[in-house]
C-alpha positions in Angstrom: -0.1 10.6 9.0 3.1 12.0 10.6 5.1 11.3 7.5 2.6 13.2 5.3 2.6 16.2 7.7 6.3 16.2 7.8 6.6 16.1 4.0 4.0 18.8 3.5 5.7 21.1 6.1 9.1 20.5 4.5 7.8 21.3 1.0 6.0 24.4 2.2 9.0 25.8 4.2 11.4 24.8 1.4 9.3 26.5 -1.3 8.9 29.7 0.8 12.6 29.9 1.5 13.6 29.4 -2.1 11.1 32.0 -3.3 12.2 34.5 -0.7 15.9 33.9 -1.5 15.4 34.3 -5.2 13.2 37.3 -4.9 15.6 39.1 -2.6 18.7 38.2 -4.6 19.9 40.9 -7.0 19.0 39.4 -10.5 17.2 40.4 -13.6 13.5 39.5 -13.7 14.1 37.0 -16.5 16.7 35.1 -14.5 14.5 35.1 -11.4 11.5 33.7 -13.4 13.8 31.0 -14.9 15.1 30.1 -11.4 11.6 29.9 -10.0 10.4 27.8 -12.9 13.4 25.4 -12.4 12.8 25.1 -8.7 9.1 24.6 -9.3 9.8 21.7 -11.6 12.3 20.2 -9.1 9.7 20.3 -6.3 7.0 19.0 -8.6 9.2 16.0 -9.6 10.1 15.4 -6.0 6.4 15.3 -5.0 5.4 13.2 -8.0 8.2 10.7 -7.2 7.1 10.6 -3.5 3.5 10.0 -4.5 4.5 7.2 -6.9 6.6 5.6 -4.1 3.6 5.8 -1.8 1.1 4.3 -4.2 3.6 1.5 -5.1 3.9 0.8 -1.4 0.1 0.7 -0.9 -0.4 -1.5 -4.0 2.3 -3.9 -2.7 0.6 -4.1 0.7 -2.8 -4.9 -0.9 -1.2 -7.5 -3.2 0.4 -9.2 -0.1 -2.9 -9.1 1.8 -4.7 -10.6 -1.3 -2.2 -13.4 -1.6 -2.4 -14.2 2.1 -6.2 -14.2 2.0 -6.2 -16.5 -1.0 -3.8 -18.9 0.8 -5.8 -18.9 4.0 -9.0 -19.6 1.9 -7.4 -22.6 0.4 -6.2 -23.9 3.7 -9.7 -23.4 5.2 -11.2 -25.2 2.2 -8.8 -28.1 2.5 -9.6 -28.4 6.3 -13.3 -28.3 5.6 -13.0 -31.1 3.0 -11.0 -33.2 5.5 -13.5 -32.7 8.2 -16.4 -33.6 5.9 -14.6 -36.7 4.8 -13.9 -37.7 8.4 -17.6 -37.1 9.3 -18.8 -39.1 6.3 -16.4 -42.0 7.3 -17.7 -42.0 10.9 -21.2 -41.7 9.8 -21.0 -44.7 7.4 -19.1 -46.7 10.1 -22.0 -46.0 12.6 -24.6 -47.1 10.0 -22.7 -50.4 9.3 -22.4 -51.2 13.0 -26.0 -50.4 13.6 -27.0 -52.9 10.8 -24.6 -55.6 12.3 -26.2 -55.3 15.7 -29.7 -56.2 14.4 
């Protein structure tokens, strides 16, 4: 959350300072509106790029977790099969020795 707070604060302060600078600078209204529009597009692109980077990062993390869960599931399944096989071998060995004793 610290990164998000820092990003939000930076954007707000930057936007306020740009607007204040442009509004107090001696320019025609048309030039001021053009500058504001350009800066607005720049900040929008910056925020959109940051959001895309964030979502890509989250998606990559979920893909990594999914891959690891799949791998661990396979390992657990293999171990369960080995244990079942070993149990069946011991079980059949005990049955054979029980028949041999009689």
